[in-house]
DOPA-650461 format. One record per residue (C-alpha): residue number from 1; residue in three letters; x, y, z. Coordinates in steps of 0.1 Angstrom, whole numbers, plus 5000, padded with zeros to 4 digits. Each point is the difference from the previous one (the first is absolute). Layout:
<fikes>
+-----+---------+------+------+------+
| num | residuo |    x |    y |    z |
+-----+---------+------+------+------+
| NUM |     ALA |    X |    Y |    Z |
...
+-----+---------+------+------+------+
</fikes>
This chain:
<fikes>
+-----+---------+------+------+------+
| num | residuo |    x |    y |    z |
+-----+---------+------+------+------+
|   1 |     MET | 4896 | 5280 | 1096 |
|   2 |     PRO | 4982 | 4966 | 5019 |
|   3 |     PRO | 5018 | 4971 | 5004 |
|   4 |     SER | 5002 | 4977 | 4979 |
|   5 |     LEU | 4972 | 4971 | 4995 |
|   6 |     LYS | 5022 | 4974 | 4984 |
|   7 |     ILE | 5005 | 4969 | 5021 |
|   8 |     THR | 5033 | 4987 | 5001 |
|   9 |     PRO | 5010 | 4957 | 5005 |
|  10 |     GLU | 5017 | 5011 | 5036 |
|  11 |     ASP | 4964 | 5015 | 5010 |
|  12 |     CYS | 4981 | 4965 | 4990 |
|  13 |     SER | 4990 | 4970 | 5016 |
|  14 |     PRO | 5005 | 4972 | 4982 |
|  15 |     LEU | 4967 | 5004 | 4983 |
|  16 |     GLY | 5006 | 5032 | 4989 |
|  17 |     ARG | 5036 | 4990 | 4984 |
|  18 |     LEU | 4983 | 4972 | 4979 |
|  19 |     ILE | 4971 | 5031 | 4991 |
|  20 |     LEU | 5026 | 5025 | 4986 |
|  21 |     LYS | 5019 | 4966 | 4981 |
|  22 |     TYR | 4964 | 4992 | 4981 |
|  23 |     LEU | 4998 | 5037 | 4999 |
|  24 |     ASP | 5030 | 5006 | 4982 |
|  25 |     ALA | 4995 | 4974 | 4979 |
|  26 |     GLN | 4970 | 4998 | 4981 |
|  27 |     ALA | 5008 | 5038 | 4999 |
|  28 |     ILE | 4969 | 5016 | 5017 |
|  29 |     SER | 4994 | 5019 | 5029 |
|  30 |     MET | 4988 | 5000 | 5031 |
|  31 |     ASN | 4970 | 5014 | 4997 |
|  32 |     ARG | 4995 | 4975 | 4966 |
|  33 |     LEU | 5001 | 4971 | 5025 |
|  34 |     ALA | 4973 | 5016 | 5022 |
|  35 |     ASP | 4980 | 5003 | 4971 |
|  36 |     LEU | 5005 | 4965 | 4987 |
|  37 |     SER | 5002 | 4980 | 5032 |
|  38 |     GLY | 4967 | 5023 | 5018 |
|  39 |     VAL | 5021 | 5010 | 5025 |
|  40 |     ALA | 4996 | 5040 | 5012 |
|  41 |     GLN | 5037 | 5011 | 4990 |
|  42 |     PRO | 5011 | 5013 | 5040 |
|  43 |     ARG | 4989 | 4965 | 5007 |
|  44 |     LEU | 5022 | 4983 | 4979 |
|  45 |     ARG | 5026 | 5025 | 5004 |
|  46 |     GLY | 4991 | 4994 | 5038 |
|  47 |     ALA | 5008 | 4965 | 4996 |
|  48 |     CYS | 5037 | 5008 | 4986 |
|  49 |     PHE | 5011 | 5010 | 5035 |
|  50 |     LYS | 5023 | 4984 | 5024 |
|  51 |     GLY | 4972 | 4990 | 5031 |
|  52 |     THR | 4965 | 5007 | 4985 |
|  53 |     CYS | 4975 | 4972 | 4997 |
|  54 |     PRO | 4980 | 4996 | 4967 |
|  55 |     THR | 4968 | 4985 | 5001 |
|  56 |     PRO | 4996 | 4967 | 4985 |
|  57 |     GLU | 4973 | 5014 | 4978 |
|  58 |     THR | 5033 | 5024 | 4990 |
|  59 |     LEU | 5020 | 4972 | 4999 |
|  60 |     ARG | 4976 | 4977 | 4975 |
|  61 |     LYS | 4992 | 5027 | 4977 |
|  62 |     LEU | 5039 | 5007 | 4995 |
|  63 |     ALA | 5007 | 4963 | 4998 |
|  64 |     LYS | 4980 | 5000 | 4971 |
|  65 |     VAL | 5009 | 5030 | 4977 |
|  66 |     MET | 5038 | 4988 | 5005 |
|  67 |     GLY | 4997 | 4963 | 4994 |
|  68 |     MET | 5002 | 4987 | 5033 |
|  69 |     HIS | 4986 | 4980 | 5028 |
|  70 |     HIS | 4983 | 5015 | 5026 |
|  71 |     LEU | 5026 | 4983 | 5027 |
|  72 |     GLU | 5033 | 5013 | 4984 |
|  73 |     LEU | 4985 | 5038 | 5008 |
|  74 |     TYR | 4987 | 4987 | 5032 |
|  75 |     THR | 5032 | 4984 | 5008 |
|  76 |     LEU | 5020 | 5035 | 4991 |
|  77 |     ALA | 4982 | 5022 | 5017 |
|  78 |     TYR | 5004 | 4985 | 5027 |
|  79 |     GLU | 5028 | 4987 | 5002 |
|  80 |     GLY | 5015 | 4993 | 5037 |
|  81 |     ARG | 4973 | 5006 | 5018 |
|  82 |     PHE | 4985 | 4965 | 4999 |
|  83 |     GLU | 5029 | 4977 | 5006 |
|  84 |     ASN | 5034 | 5017 | 4998 |
|  85 |     ASN | 5026 | 4972 | 5006 |
|  86 |     PRO | 4998 | 4965 | 4992 |
|  87 |     ILE | 4991 | 4967 | 5018 |
|  88 |     GLU | 5029 | 4991 | 5016 |
|  89 |     GLY | 5022 | 4976 | 4979 |
|  90 |     HIS | 4974 | 5011 | 4970 |
|  91 |     PRO | 5013 | 5022 | 4972 |
|  92 |     TYR | 4971 | 5013 | 4990 |
|  93 |     THR | 4974 | 5026 | 5013 |
|  94 |     LEU | 4961 | 5002 | 4987 |
|  95 |     ASN | 5008 | 5033 | 4984 |
|  96 |     VAL | 5028 | 4982 | 4977 |
|  97 |     LEU | 4978 | 4964 | 4995 |
|  98 |     VAL | 4968 | 5020 | 4986 |
|  99 |     ARG | 5030 | 5029 | 4978 |
| 100 |     GLU | 5016 | 4966 | 4988 |
| 101 |     LEU | 4971 | 4978 | 4992 |
| 102 |     PHE | 4980 | 5031 | 4979 |
| 103 |     GLU | 5040 | 5007 | 4981 |
| 104 |     THR | 5004 | 4965 | 4990 |
| 105 |     ALA | 4958 | 4996 | 4986 |
| 106 |     ARG | 5010 | 5031 | 4982 |
| 107 |     GLU | 5031 | 4987 | 4983 |
| 108 |     MET | 4986 | 4963 | 4993 |
| 109 |     SER | 4971 | 5026 | 4989 |
| 110 |     LEU | 4971 | 4987 | 5020 |
| 111 |     ALA | 4971 | 5016 | 5015 |
| 112 |     ALA | 4990 | 5001 | 5036 |
| 113 |     PRO | 4975 | 4972 | 5007 |
| 114 |     LYS | 4965 | 5020 | 5004 |
| 115 |     SER | 4983 | 4982 | 5029 |
| 116 |     ALA | 5028 | 4987 | 5026 |
| 117 |     PRO | 5013 | 4960 | 4996 |
| 118 |     SER | 4989 | 4977 | 5018 |
| 119 |     LYS | 5014 | 4982 | 5034 |
| 120 |     PRO | 5007 | 4967 | 4980 |
| 121 |     GLN | 5018 | 5022 | 4975 |
| 122 |     LEU | 5018 | 5023 | 5020 |
| 123 |     CYS | 5012 | 4968 | 5015 |
| 124 |     LYS | 5012 | 4983 | 4967 |
| 125 |     ALA | 5016 | 5031 | 4991 |
| 126 |     LEU | 5023 | 5002 | 5039 |
| 127 |     ILE | 5010 | 4963 | 4992 |
| 128 |     GLU | 5014 | 5010 | 4962 |
| 129 |     LEU | 5010 | 5022 | 5019 |
| 130 |     GLY | 5028 | 4979 | 5022 |
| 131 |     PHE | 4973 | 5018 | 5034 |
| 132 |     GLY | 5007 | 4968 | 5019 |
| 133 |     SER | 4991 | 4987 | 5039 |
| 134 |     ASP | 5024 | 5011 | 5026 |
+-----+---------+------+------+------+
</fikes>
């Protein structure tokens, strides 16, 4: 008997666990998600495992189908690879900040902007968030 091809959450990266939850919530197969996203099924399956590096294009395609912004998937796919620890005295890593921004926007039924905000818009938003001079 051949080994099982079933993927378990224990085998998965944070991105893979999100994909498995999505499949379960939508009651669809990985093959169906591959068809909907235009990502080859072996590539999609591979993106689920720990230690893999899905391409930005794969993440963009998946994000579109899953109703998420690709940066959310990127932070999950590369979690811990570009900033493991919070900066001293600051409780947030880049991963956490990006995810919280998108999660809050989704809770407020807001979509990500089509283009990057201008520097003055970012400055205003940071001040409103409580950022200040050292």
